C-alpha positions as CSV (number, residue, x, y, z in Angstrom):
1,M,3.7,7.4,3.1
2,N,2.9,4.8,0.9
3,G,0.1,2.1,1.5
4,M,-2.1,4.7,3.7
5,M,-4.7,1.3,4.4
6,D,-1.7,-1.2,5.2
7,Y,-0.2,1.5,7.5
8,L,-4.2,1.8,9.2
9,F,-5.7,-1.4,8.8
10,K,-2.3,-3.6,9.0
11,G,-3.4,-6.8,11.2
12,K,-7.2,-5.9,11.2
13,L,-7.7,-7.1,7.6
14,D,-5.6,-9.7,5.1
15,K,-3.2,-8.3,2.7
16,I,-6.3,-8.7,-0.7
17,D,-8.3,-6.3,1.6
18,I,-6.1,-3.6,2.3
19,K,-4.9,-3.6,-1.4
20,M,-8.7,-3.4,-2.8
21,L,-9.2,-0.2,0.0
22,D,-6.3,1.4,-1.4
23,A,-7.9,1.1,-4.6
24,L,-10.8,1.9,-3.9
25,R,-9.3,4.8,-1.6
26,H,-7.9,6.1,-5.1
27,D,-10.9,5.9,-6.9
28,A,-14.0,4.8,-5.7
29,R,-15.9,4.6,-9.1
30,I,-13.0,1.9,-10.2
31,S,-14.4,-0.6,-12.2
32,L,-14.6,-4.5,-10.9
33,K,-12.7,-5.6,-13.6
34,D,-9.5,-3.4,-13.0
35,I,-10.1,-4.1,-9.5
36,S,-10.1,-8.2,-9.9
37,S,-6.9,-7.4,-12.1
38,K,-5.4,-5.0,-9.3
39,C,-6.0,-7.2,-6.6
40,R,-5.3,-10.8,-8.8
41,I,-8.9,-11.7,-8.0
42,S,-11.7,-13.0,-9.8
43,K,-14.7,-10.4,-10.6
44,Q,-16.7,-12.3,-8.6
45,T,-14.2,-12.2,-5.5
46,A,-14.2,-8.5,-5.9
47,L,-17.9,-8.2,-5.2
48,Y,-18.3,-10.1,-2.5
49,R,-15.2,-8.2,-1.1
50,L,-17.0,-5.4,-1.4
51,K,-20.3,-5.8,-0.5
52,R,-18.7,-7.5,2.6
53,F,-16.7,-3.8,2.7
54,V,-20.6,-1.9,2.9
55,D,-22.2,-4.7,4.7
56,N,-19.8,-4.8,8.0
57,N,-19.7,-1.1,7.5
58,I,-16.2,-1.0,7.0
59,I,-16.9,1.6,3.8
60,K,-19.6,4.2,5.0
61,G,-19.7,5.1,1.1
62,F,-19.1,6.1,-2.0
63,H,-19.5,10.0,-2.9
64,A,-18.5,12.3,-5.5
65,K,-16.4,15.5,-4.8
66,I,-17.7,17.7,-6.2
67,D,-16.6,21.7,-7.4
68,Y,-19.2,23.3,-5.4
69,A,-17.8,26.9,-5.7
70,R,-17.7,26.4,-9.4
71,L,-21.9,26.3,-9.3
72,R,-21.9,29.2,-7.1
73,Y,-22.4,28.2,-3.9
74,S,-20.6,28.9,-0.5
75,T,-19.7,26.1,1.6
76,Y,-20.3,26.6,5.7
77,Y,-19.4,24.7,8.5
78,V,-21.8,24.7,11.4
79,F,-20.8,23.9,15.3
80,I,-23.4,23.1,17.7
81,Q,-23.5,22.4,21.0
82,T,-26.7,20.7,22.6
83,R,-27.4,19.5,26.1
84,Y,-28.5,16.0,26.7
85,I,-30.8,14.7,23.2
86,E,-33.1,12.1,24.4
87,N,-33.8,11.0,20.7
88,E,-30.6,11.8,19.3
89,K,-32.3,9.7,15.4
90,E,-34.9,12.1,15.6
91,F,-32.6,15.6,16.2
92,I,-30.3,14.4,13.4
93,A,-32.8,13.5,11.1
94,D,-34.3,17.6,12.0
95,L,-30.6,18.8,11.4
96,S,-30.6,16.8,8.3
97,K,-33.8,18.8,6.9
98,I,-32.0,21.9,6.9
99,H,-31.7,23.6,3.8
100,G,-28.0,22.4,1.7
101,C,-27.2,20.4,4.9
102,I,-25.2,17.7,2.9
103,V,-22.8,16.2,5.8
104,I,-23.4,15.8,9.4
105,M,-20.6,14.7,11.8
106,K,-21.4,13.6,15.6
107,S,-18.5,14.4,17.9
108,V,-17.0,14.1,21.2
109,T,-16.1,17.7,22.6
110,Q,-17.9,20.8,23.3
111,Y,-19.2,21.5,20.0
112,N,-20.8,17.7,19.7
113,Y,-22.7,18.4,16.2
114,N,-21.3,19.3,12.9
115,L,-23.2,20.3,9.9
116,K,-21.7,20.8,6.3
117,I,-24.2,23.6,4.4
118,L,-24.3,24.3,0.6
119,T,-25.6,27.7,0.1
120,K,-25.8,30.4,-2.4
121,D,-27.6,32.9,0.6
122,A,-26.1,33.2,3.7
123,Y,-29.0,35.6,5.7
124,A,-31.6,32.6,3.9
125,M,-29.1,29.7,6.0
126,T,-28.6,31.6,9.0
127,T,-32.1,32.7,9.8
128,E,-33.0,29.4,9.0
129,L,-30.8,28.0,11.3
130,E,-31.5,30.5,13.9
131,E,-35.3,29.5,13.7
132,F,-34.1,25.8,14.3
133,F,-32.1,26.9,17.3
134,N,-34.5,29.3,18.9
135,K,-37.5,26.2,18.5
136,R,-34.3,23.6,20.6
137,K,-34.1,24.2,24.4
138,N,-31.2,21.8,24.2
139,V,-29.4,23.6,21.6
140,T,-27.1,26.1,23.7
141,S,-24.7,27.9,21.8
142,H,-23.1,27.6,17.8
143,F,-20.5,29.2,15.8
144,I,-20.4,29.4,12.1
145,L,-17.3,28.8,9.4
146,Q,-17.7,29.8,6.3
147,R,-15.0,28.0,3.5
148,L,-12.6,30.4,1.6
149,D,-12.6,29.2,-2.1
150,A,-10.7,30.4,-4.8
151,T,-12.4,32.8,-7.5
152,K,-13.4,30.1,-10.5
153,D,-15.3,30.8,-13.5
154,V,-19.1,30.0,-12.9
155,Y,-19.8,26.6,-14.6
156,S,-23.8,26.4,-15.1
157,L,-25.7,23.1,-14.7
158,D,-28.6,22.1,-16.5
159,A,-31.6,19.7,-14.6
160,A,-30.3,16.5,-16.0
161,D,-26.9,17.8,-14.5
162,K,-28.3,18.0,-11.3
163,S,-30.0,14.6,-11.4
164,I,-27.1,13.1,-12.4
165,L,-25.0,15.2,-9.8
166,Q,-27.1,14.4,-6.9
167,E,-27.4,10.4,-7.6
168,L,-23.3,10.9,-7.7
169,C,-22.7,12.5,-4.4
170,L,-24.9,9.8,-2.5
171,D,-23.4,6.3,-4.7
172,C,-20.7,7.3,-7.3
173,R,-20.6,3.7,-7.8
174,L,-24.0,3.5,-9.2
175,N,-23.3,2.9,-12.6
176,S,-24.9,4.8,-16.0
177,L,-27.5,2.6,-16.4
178,E,-28.8,2.6,-12.7
179,I,-28.9,6.6,-12.8
180,S,-30.7,6.2,-16.1
181,K,-33.4,4.3,-14.2
182,K,-33.5,6.3,-11.4
183,T,-33.7,9.7,-12.8
184,G,-35.6,9.0,-16.0
185,I,-32.7,10.1,-18.1
186,G,-31.4,8.0,-21.0
187,Y,-28.6,5.9,-20.7
188,D,-26.0,7.2,-23.3
189,A,-27.3,10.9,-22.0
190,V,-25.9,10.0,-18.5
191,H,-22.6,8.1,-20.0
192,N,-22.3,11.4,-21.9
193,R,-22.6,13.6,-19.0
194,I,-20.8,12.1,-16.6
195,K,-17.6,12.0,-18.6
196,K,-18.2,15.7,-19.4
197,L,-18.5,16.2,-15.7
198,I,-15.3,15.0,-14.7
199,K,-13.6,16.3,-18.1
200,D,-14.8,19.9,-17.1
201,K,-13.8,19.1,-13.4
202,I,-16.9,20.0,-11.7
203,I,-16.7,16.2,-10.6
204,M,-13.1,16.7,-8.7
205,N,-13.1,12.5,-7.8
206,F,-14.3,10.2,-6.6
207,T,-14.2,9.0,-2.9
208,T,-14.9,6.2,-1.0
209,V,-15.6,6.7,2.7
210,M,-14.2,4.2,5.3
211,N,-15.2,4.0,8.7
212,F,-13.0,5.2,11.2
213,D,-15.0,4.3,14.3
214,N,-12.1,2.0,15.8
215,L,-9.3,4.3,15.0
216,M,-9.0,8.1,15.6
217,Y,-10.5,11.1,12.9
218,Y,-10.2,14.5,14.5
219,G,-10.8,17.6,13.1
220,I,-8.4,20.3,13.7
221,L,-9.5,23.5,14.1
222,L,-6.4,26.7,13.6
223,K,-6.6,30.4,14.2
224,F,-3.6,32.0,12.2
225,A,-1.5,35.1,13.3
226,D,-2.3,37.5,11.0
227,D,1.6,38.7,11.3
228,Q,2.8,35.1,9.7
229,L,0.3,34.5,7.1
230,D,3.1,34.3,4.6
231,K,3.7,31.0,6.2
232,L,0.8,29.6,5.0
233,A,2.0,28.1,1.7
234,V,4.1,25.9,3.2
235,F,2.0,24.8,6.1
236,D,-0.7,23.9,3.5
237,S,1.5,22.3,0.9
238,M,3.2,20.0,4.0
239,L,-0.4,18.6,4.8
240,K,-1.2,18.2,0.8
241,L,1.4,15.4,1.0
242,D,0.6,13.9,3.9
243,P,-2.1,11.2,2.9
244,L,-3.6,10.7,6.8
245,V,-5.0,14.3,5.6
246,V,-8.9,13.7,4.4
247,E,-9.5,17.2,4.3
248,R,-8.5,20.6,4.4
249,Y,-9.6,24.3,4.0
250,K,-9.3,27.6,4.9
251,C,-12.1,29.1,6.5
252,L,-13.6,32.5,7.4
253,G,-14.8,33.6,11.1
254,E,-13.8,32.5,14.5
255,F,-11.1,29.6,13.2
256,S,-8.9,30.5,10.0
257,Y,-8.5,26.9,8.9
258,I,-9.6,22.9,9.6
259,F,-8.3,20.1,8.7
260,E,-9.3,16.5,9.0
261,I,-7.3,13.9,9.8
262,V,-7.0,10.2,10.4
263,D,-4.2,7.9,12.5
264,K,-4.1,4.4,14.5
265,D,-4.5,5.9,18.0
266,Y,-4.6,9.5,19.9
267,K,-0.5,9.3,20.6
268,S,0.0,9.1,16.9
269,I,-2.4,12.2,16.3
270,N,-0.9,13.9,19.6
271,E,2.2,13.5,18.3
272,K,2.1,15.2,14.5
273,L,0.0,18.2,16.2
274,N,2.7,18.6,18.6
275,K,5.3,18.8,15.7
276,I,2.9,21.0,13.7
277,R,2.6,23.0,16.5
278,S,6.5,23.6,17.3
279,Q,7.6,23.3,13.5
280,F,4.7,26.4,12.9
281,H,4.7,27.9,16.5
282,G,4.3,31.6,14.8
283,L,1.5,31.2,12.3
284,I,-1.0,29.0,14.8
285,R,-2.4,31.1,17.8
286,N,-5.1,29.4,19.0
287,S,-6.4,25.4,18.0
288,Q,-9.2,23.2,18.7
289,L,-9.1,19.2,18.5
290,V,-12.3,17.9,17.4
291,P,-12.6,14.3,17.3
292,I,-15.3,12.8,15.2
293,E,-17.5,9.5,16.0
294,N,-19.5,9.7,13.6
295,H,-20.5,10.7,10.1
296,Y,-24.0,10.7,8.2
297,F,-24.2,11.8,4.8
298,Y,-26.9,13.2,2.7
299,K,-27.7,14.1,-1.1
300,A,-26.6,17.7,-2.4
301,R,-29.5,19.6,-2.7
302,L,-28.5,21.3,-6.1
303,D,-30.8,24.4,-6.2
């Protein structure tokens, strides 16, 4: 599908806004000069519209997507079920302090808080989580999935690389001078290190995180039949080509696979999921839908 933003936002935003969002979706670090050229507007207009996107919460953030597996991190997804939370802001703040937590998603389902955690020590992570949950009577249950990443060459970062990546993970539109001021690393060193991290494919891409509050954003958890895994490659390739699929990954645990998808309304999501279930009915043994209500992002704390 060409023009994902046009499909999702037609009638809600004007054509220039949609074209800008499409450009930012493909490269969140795109320069104002390139935006103005693509959209045939001035740099001042591009800056004004970009600021308006952020101020009006149309865009929630700009993040560098990092190949954490090459840095020897494992990625875990923690699904938490709670009773009524009286002070949700405080609860989310406490969740964000869990070591390695980089994303918190609030959902309107049985498991109403979902965490993304990076760690090099699974035992330490599970111990910290158990201690956290045992102290809070409003947490009733949880389960954990581990993301399965292909084996890759290990890449070593020094302290300067880590500082730069942490800033880019929180806001990848920061320029080299701004990162230099935040980290105390010289401008030229910042500029050259970012280029090298991109060349070495530690930075995989730069992602614009949209606010999909007025759309439907779902996490789909799938359990596969072990005797049908020969169909997985076709299934994964199909999702890879779908521009509405935001993330997809194989997992180890109660479910075998997760993908996140956005669409205009529940009817469109449901039709797509029914089609997938029908096409891969032998492969998909069980599924669970997780409607996402809100996202919270935090700095990657690289050890």
